[in-house]
N, C-alpha and C positions, 0 to 999 in steps of 0.2 A: 521535558521530554518524557514520553510515555515508554515504559519498559514492560514487557510481558508478552503474552501470546495473543495473536489474532484468533478469531473464531475458526474452527476446523473447516476445511474444505475437502472435496474429494477430487480424484483425477478423472471423473466422468461427468462433471457438471460445471456450469458457469459459477465463478466465484465473484460475489458482489459484496462490497462492504462500504458503508457510509461513515464519514468522519466529520467532526466539527472541531475547529481550533478555538480555544478560549484564551483570553488574556487573564492570567492568574490574578492580576491586581484589580481589574475592573469586573471580572466574570462576564465579559461581553465577548461576542464573536470577533475574531481577528479579521481585518480587511485583507483579502487576498488579491487585490488589484495588482496585476503584473507579476504574480508569483509563478514560479516554475516548480512544480512538485514532482519529485522522483521517488519511486519505490523500487527496490531490487530484492529478489529472492536469490539466496546463494545456498549451495550445498554446505552443510555444516563441516564437512571434512576438507573443504578447499575454498578457494576464492572464486570459483566458477559461478558466474551469474547465470541462473537458469531461466528467470523471467524478469522483465523490466517493464515498468509502467511509468509514464510521465504525462504531464499535461500537454506535451508536444506530440506524443504518439497517440493520444486520444484514449488511453486506458485509464487515465485519471481525468475526471471532468469536474470543474468547479461549478457547483449548482446554486450557490448563493455567495457572491463575491464579498459583500459587506458583512456577512455573518459567519464567514469561515467554513462554510459547508462545501464538501467535495465528496466524490464517490470514486471508488476503485472497481474496475471490472476486468477480470481475466476471463476470456471466452472458454467454452468447453474444450476447444482445440488447444488453447494455451495450457489448460490444466491437464490434458491428456499427455503432455510432454513430461509430466512430473512422475517420478517414482513415489510410491506411498512411503513417506517418511516425514520427519520434521525438518523444515528449512529455516535458515536465518533470514530475517527480514530487516531492512533499514529504510527509513524514509527521511528525505531532506526537503527543505523548502528554501528556494533561492528567491530573494526579493530585496530590492533597493541595494544591491551590491553586497548583501550578506547571505550566508548559507547557514541555516539552522537545522540541527538534527531534531526531527519531530518524533521519530519512533525508532527503537532498537529492540527487537524481540524475535519471536518465532512464529511460524505458520505450520501447524500440523496438517498433513495431507493424507487422507485415507484412500485405500483402494476402493473405487466406486463399484467394482465387480461387473457391472453391465458392459458388454462389448457392443 
């Protein structure tokens, strides 16, 4: 599981991030066939989910199934709904009847200033 901070975003621009899953033992990309990937942003002071991305809602797209590549995109409209602050973020991957925690961290969001 990765812990830490995702790259900074602003609340006036599209947020796009590429990911790749590796098997720690073989150092090869993980096969994501049939995987459901979910990422949620929550306010740090509550359990309120402010943004959600999944492979089922199209905000997460697997770009290379056999090598574990996928991308996350929150539109500029999604990001405009966020106040400038740091959010908790978590990502799970459900595959073959198992749910694995892939990421637990934060996403800093800055005020993009432009209206």
